[in-house]
N, C-alpha and C positions, 0 to 999 in steps of 0.2 A: 528168787533168782529166775530171771526168764528162761524158759526152754528154747533152745537153738535147733535150727533146721539150716543147714548150708545153703549158701547162692552164691554167684561170681561176685568176686568184690572189686571195686573201680581203683585204679591206684590214686594215690593221693599226687597234689602237687609238689613242685619243684624249686628249690630255694633260686634267688635272683639270679645269683652268678654261679652256680654250682654245676651247670654242664646238665644235659640230659643224661640219665638212667639208663642203664643197658638195659635191653629187652629181660623180663622176668627169668632167673635162671633156677629160682630155688621157690619154695612156695613153705608159708609159715605151719601149715596143716589145720589153720582154723579161718573158717569164712563168716560171713556177716550172717548177723541176724535175718530170718525170714519174713518178718516182719517189721523191720527196721531198716531206712536208707540212710541215715546220718544227717537226712535234709532236711527235717521237720522240726519246729517250735510250737510251742504253746506258751501259755500264763497260768500259774498256778496261785492260791491265798496263801500271805502269809499271816502271822500273827503279830499285833501290835503291841506294846507296852510302854505306859510310860514310867519314865527316869529322869532324874536329876542328880547332878554332883551330890547331893546331901541325901537322897535315897535311890541311889544305884540298882542296877537289874543285876539279880542275883541266878543264877543257873546251877542246880544241883543235879550232878551225876552220880547214880549208884549202880556200879556195875556187878552184873550175876557172878556166880562161880565160873573161871574162866579154864578150860579144857587144856590139860598138859599139851604144850607146844602149839595153842593157839594164840593169837592177837585179843588184845584189850584195846578198844577205840572208842572214840566220840566225834562227833562232829556238827555243827550247824552253819549256817548262813544268817547275816544280819544285815542291816542297811538303818542308816539315821541322817539326816540333815547336817549334821554336826559332829566333830571329831570326838571318837569314843575310844576309851582306853581299856585293855581288858587286863585284868590280872586274876591270880587263883590263890586259895590258900593252899595249893602245893608247891614248894620249892622247884619241882621241875619242870614247872609251866615257863615256855620261852616264848617272844616275841615271833621265833619261827612259826609257831604254830598257827599264824593268822596273818591275813594281808590285812594291808592299812589304806586303801584306796580312800581318798577323802573328798573324791566326786559325791556330792550327797544324793546324786542317782544311781551310784554304783554298789551294789552288793559286795562285800567282804566274805571270806569263810572263817573258820575257825575248827581244827581237828587236830588228831594226833593218832597215832597207832603204835602200840608199842607191844613186846615179846618179852617183858621182863616183870617178876613182883613189883607190883605198884600197889597203892592203898585202891580199893575198891568202892570209894566214895572220893569226890572233891567239888570245889564249887569256883565257876568262872562267875566274875564279877565284871559288868560292863558301867563304865563309869562315861556319860556325857558331860562335853564342855558345859553344856545349860540345860536346862529344862526342855524334853523335848519326847517324841514317841521312837522306840526303836522296834523294828522289825527283825523277826526272828523265824527263819522257814528250815524245817527239817531236824530239828534238835532231837539227835540218837545217841544212845551208847549202847554196848553191849560187847559179846565175843563175835571175834572177828574170824572169818576164815573162807578160804577159795581154792579150788581144787589147783589153781596156779601156783599157791604158796606150797604146794607139793614138794620137795625135792628141788625147790629151787634154788640158783646158785647164789653165793652169798653176795655176788656184785650187784644181782638183779635184787634183792632186798635191800640193800643199801640204800638209806635217805627212802625208805619206804613212808616213813611218816611225811613228807612233803608231797605226797598224793592223797593225804587225807583231807576232806571225807569220803571222796569219790573212791577210795580203796576200801572204803568200811563195807564190805559185805556180810552183815550181822546173821548168825545164825542162831543166838540168843540175845533178846533185848533184855537191856536193863532199862531202870527207869528215870525220868528226867522231869524234874520239879524246878519251874520257874516261879519266883516268888514275887507276882504281880497278877492282877487282872487284866485279860487280853480281850481284843475284840478285834475281828477278821478284817482283813483286807484284801478283798478280791481282785483278782488277775494282775497282782501286784509283781511276781518274779517270772523273768522268762526263762524258761529252761529249754535245752534241744536234746533231741535223741542222739545214742551213741548206736550207730550200725552196728556193732560187735555184741552189747551186753542187752541193747535194747532201753536200756534207762534214760530216763529224761532228767537230764542234769543242768544247774543254772550256768548261765552266760550273761554277760554284762552288754548290754545295748542303751545306748549308742556308743559309750565306752570300751569297744572290743578288744583295747590292748589291756584291759583289765583283766585278765583272764583266769578264771575259777577251775571248771573240770575240763575244759578243751581248751587246746594249743591252737593258738592264731594257724590260717594256713597260709598268709601271704606275711611277708616281711614290710614291703614297703607299702604305703598308704597308698589305696587306688582301687577302684572298684572289683571286687574280686568276681568274676565272672562265670568262674567253674560253677555250674550249678551241684547243690549238693554241698560244697563248701562256702560260697559267697553266695547263693541264690538259692533261699532256703524258703520254702513253703510253711505260711503262715496259718496253720491250722485254726486258729480261731477267728480268725479274719476272714480266712479262704483266699489270702493272695499270696503271693511270691514276694519276699524282700529280699534288697540288694544290700549286701554288707560291704565294707571297705576292707577289711583286712580278711574275713572269713574264719571259718572254725574247721579242723579237723573233722573227718567222718567219725572217729573213734574218740572215747573219752580217753582221759590222760591215762587211767588206770589200763583200759584196753589196748593203748598204743604201747605202753610201758612191758605188759605181760602177753598178750596177744601176738604183738607184730614184732616188737623189738627183741624181746626175750628168746624167740624162737629162730628170728632170722638172723642176729649178729652173730651166734657162734658157726652160722654157716658161710660166713665172709671172710674169702682167702687173704691172706697176709697183703696182696696185693690191691685189693678191692679196698682194705682199711686204707692203706698209705696213699691210694688213688683220691678216697673221698678226703682225707685230710688234707691233701695237696690244694683239691678244689677251694677247700674254705679259706685258706690262708692266700690265695691268688693275689688278692689285693695287697696283702701284707709284704709278699715277695716283689711285686710290682713296685710299691714305694720304696723297699729297701734296696732293690735292683737300680732303681731310679736315682737314687739319694748315694748309692755307693757302700751303704753299711747299713744294719738294723739300728732301731731307736735305742735297742736296748743295749747292743754292744757300745754304740755311742756313749750311753750314760756310762758305761762302766768304764769306760777310756776317759771320759771326763771328770768323773769323780772318784775313782778306784772302787766304787763301793757297785755289786751285782744290784741291777733293779729292783729283782724280787726281794732281798733283803732290805733295801730303802723302803719300800712298801709297806711292807711287814711291821718295820719298825715305825713309821710314820704314823699307820694307823693304830697304833698303841697293841700290836701283836694279838689284834681280834677282830672277827668278822665286823664290818663295817652297818650291815643291816641289823642282824642277830644280836651282836656283842659277844657270840661265843669265843672262847679262847683260841687260838691257834697255837700250837706247840712248837711248831718250827715253821719257817718260811716256806719248805715244801708242802705243808698242809694247807699253805694258803693257796687260792685261785686268783689268779692277776684278774681283773675285769676290765675290757675296755670302757671306762667311763661314756665318753662319745664312741660312736658305732664305727668300726673298721669299713661297714657299708656306705660310711660317708666320708671315707679316708682318713680316718682318724688312727695310726699306728698306737702299738703299745710302747707307752712310756711312762715319765713321771706322773704323767696325771691319771694313772691308773687305780683302780680301788681294790681293795683287799676285801676278798669276799670268802665263808667257808664252801666246800662243795654243795652244801644243800641250796644256801643262798643262791649259788652260781648258777645252779640248776635251775632254780624257780626263775631266776632273771633272765635266762634265757637271751633273746634277741631284743628285749625290750628297751626302749629308750629309758633315761634315767626318770622324768617324769611320769612314765606309767608303770615305774617300780617300787620309786620311793616316795614318802610323804614330803608336806612343802617345809616341815621342820628339818627332815633329813637331808633333803636338797640343799638348804641353807649351810647345814654341817659340811655337805660333802662339797661344797663351792668353797668353802673354809680349808679343807684338806687337800683338796688336788690345785686350788687356784684357778680353775676354769669358774667364769663369771655366771651368777644366780641364770641370767637370761639365756646363756648358752644351755645349760643344764635343761630349762623348761622347753628349749625349741633349739635343739642342735642344728647347728648348719653344716655344709661341708668344710673340709679343711681347704679355703681358699689356695694358701700358699702351694699345695701340693697338685690341686686342680689345673692353677696355672702354668705350674712346672710341667704338667702332662700334655697341655695344651703346645706349650712351646716345645717341649720333646716328644713331637707326634710323632717325628718320623722315627726317633728311635723305638717309641710303644710297636707301632706296627712293622717296623724292618727288622728290628731285633728281640723284642719281649713275646710281643703275639705271634711272632715268626718259628716259636720253637715248635717242634714237632707236636710234643704232648698237648699242646694247645692247640694245634691243628687238627688233630685227630678228628674225625666225624663220627657222631654217636649220633643214631635216630635223626639225620639228617641235620643236625646241629653241632657246631664247635664249642669250645668253652672260649675261644679268641672272641667269637660274635656275640656271645653271652654278657662276656665283660664288658664290651664296647656298648651294649645295649644298658648295661648298668652303671657304666660312668655318664652316659647320656641322659640317665634318671637324675644323676647327682646333679649335670649339668642345668637340668627343670628348676631345682630347689635351691639352688645358690643364691638367687636372687641378683645376680650380676648379669648383664647383658653381653653376650658371647656370641649375638649374630645368628647366621645359621651354621654355625659349628656343630659337627658332629662326629666323633670317635668313629660310628656304625659306618659312615659313610666314607671316612678315612680309612678305614678297612676294606671296606668292599671296593674302594677304589685299587686299592695296592692289591688286594685278592686278584682283582679282574687284570691288573696291569700285565 
């Protein structure tokens, strides 16, 4: 583990319509690494193995004796130009432990971390759909521990397996045996540095939304011009590269344990409520415009709660990983189509477990599900497959907002909590900018209409 010396840390970017954050009033107590900015990338070699449906690639993991209270863990990254299925000789292995990006240029990851009595040896089998090469990068296993785990709250350690293998800080390594002859593929895996732990961890370029060890910085696809986030230094080529979505400076592990775990307990109830409201302004706007929320409308129309309906429709299990959801309360209702594109939570929602919903975050369906899963999701939700592959804005809501623009600026945006200025910006302004972005990708001609212009005209009147 790299040694650390503190230095000042830049702030991360803000969500598209979340409002500007208040000036810093609390510190996590941790600073960025003295030798890492989080804004550099390089390329590392991988090992390549030949495999086929008749002769799959086996990876055997043999764990050392694990100290009491510590974690066991394993992980690796892989890539192939065809679909690869993963199985194990152990029943506890699940599809939740790996990604399934079918883009042949994208790297996938597989990993798990647990703190329970499990077998100390197991096999992962990778079976391609046809004879091909499979790239393997950084296959490791062993005892996992980090100072951040000491005394960590239960809710912080919850779903820790979703952060493997970037969470796997090995204190003692086990043995990894790959059952085929390898040759090296130089400069094949793009890795980016974390400004907290100084590790270089894999990312996907150009498919930035196929996230691995870093979360994206921007939600909407546009040049991310923040240096370090979207303009990164390619150390191998000696040039700066401009990204579309960009990546957070911290890896997902450091974001969780160094930043969020330290700062969230310091947030007041008012701050938590305020952030929750910001995330739901679009939902509130749609509900207030129509006079009723889609969830309430569904209950009045059918006599059934929306959550119960979705839970039953998806067979009481997570659509992504297939884990059983014991009750509708245990299920996470996911906006199948993005709320940022004006799609409210309705009967087209998807049933996910907490782990998969956390992993999906703000990604569009095509960036989270495989092609096969998208076909099934279309059947479950009734959303045409082309709309899942390329989500477009909710044109009916967009047209209604344009027709009722006077209501939008005179009533909804004119509320005090939306006009309150923070760092020179108001939430009303940011909502209008987000709506203008929706206009641009709607593929309809609305002339020179602009929500921002309408708001500014109203504000200056």
